[in-house]
matplotlib code that plots the C-alpha trace (Angstrom):
import matplotlib.pyplot as plt

x = [135.7, 136.6, 133.7, 133.8, 131.6, 131.7, 135.6, 135.6, 139.0, 140.0, 136.7, 138.1, 142.1, 140.8, 138.5, 141.5, 144.5, 141.5, 141.5, 145.8, 146.0, 142.9, 145.2, 148.4, 146.4, 145.3, 148.7, 150.7, 147.4, 148.0, 151.8, 151.4, 149.3, 151.6, 154.2, 152.4, 151.1, 154.1, 156.3, 152.8, 153.7, 157.7, 156.4, 153.9, 156.9, 158.8, 156.8, 156.2, 160.3, 160.6, 157.4, 159.1, 158.6, 155.7, 156.8, 152.8, 152.9, 152.4, 148.4, 148.6, 146.1, 143.5, 143.3, 146.2, 143.1, 141.3, 142.0, 143.6, 142.2, 145.4, 145.5, 142.3, 143.3, 146.8, 144.0, 141.9, 144.7, 145.8, 142.9, 142.3, 145.8, 145.0, 141.7, 143.5]
y = [176.8, 179.6, 181.4, 183.6, 186.3, 187.4, 186.6, 184.1, 184.6, 183.3, 180.5, 179.1, 179.1, 177.4, 174.7, 174.1, 173.8, 171.2, 169.5, 169.6, 168.4, 165.8, 164.7, 164.2, 162.1, 159.7, 159.9, 158.8, 156.0, 154.4, 154.7, 152.8, 150.3, 149.4, 149.4, 146.6, 144.9, 144.4, 143.2, 140.5, 139.0, 139.0, 137.3, 134.9, 133.6, 133.5, 131.0, 129.3, 129.1, 127.2, 125.2, 120.8, 119.0, 116.6, 112.5, 111.9, 108.8, 106.1, 104.2, 100.3, 99.3, 97.5, 95.4, 93.7, 92.3, 90.4, 86.9, 86.2, 83.7, 82.5, 82.0, 79.9, 77.6, 77.3, 76.8, 73.8, 72.2, 72.2, 70.9, 68.2, 66.5, 66.2, 65.0, 62.4]
z = [99.8, 97.5, 96.4, 92.7, 92.5, 89.1, 87.7, 84.7, 85.0, 88.1, 88.2, 84.7, 86.6, 89.1, 87.4, 85.1, 88.6, 89.7, 86.6, 86.4, 90.1, 88.5, 85.6, 87.9, 90.5, 87.4, 85.8, 89.0, 89.8, 86.2, 86.3, 89.7, 88.5, 85.4, 88.1, 90.2, 87.2, 86.7, 89.7, 89.5, 86.0, 87.7, 91.0, 89.1, 86.5, 89.9, 91.2, 88.0, 88.7, 91.7, 91.6, 92.4, 88.7, 89.1, 87.0, 85.8, 86.5, 84.2, 84.3, 83.0, 80.6, 82.3, 79.5, 81.4, 84.3, 82.1, 80.7, 77.2, 74.1, 74.0, 78.1, 78.6, 75.9, 77.3, 80.5, 79.3, 77.5, 80.9, 82.2, 80.1, 80.4, 84.2, 83.8, 81.6]

ax = plt.figure().add_subplot(projection="3d")
ax.plot(x, y, z, "-o")
ax.set_aspect("equal")
plt.show()
């Protein structure tokens, strides 16, 4: 701990040195954070490029399950023919 007794210039010099060190630490932290962000973005892009291509499944239309009018008419005609 530094004790300053009445010497204003020494106090200002210490404060300025402290502020320079703080500014340097913040600057180094910002540079490191920016570098890590760029690396993270690059790795995310590489990850997307490596992901396997997944084909989309083609779904059949749900209406194919139901009988069509034409099929019903043909079935009725076939039934009447067998009854005759």
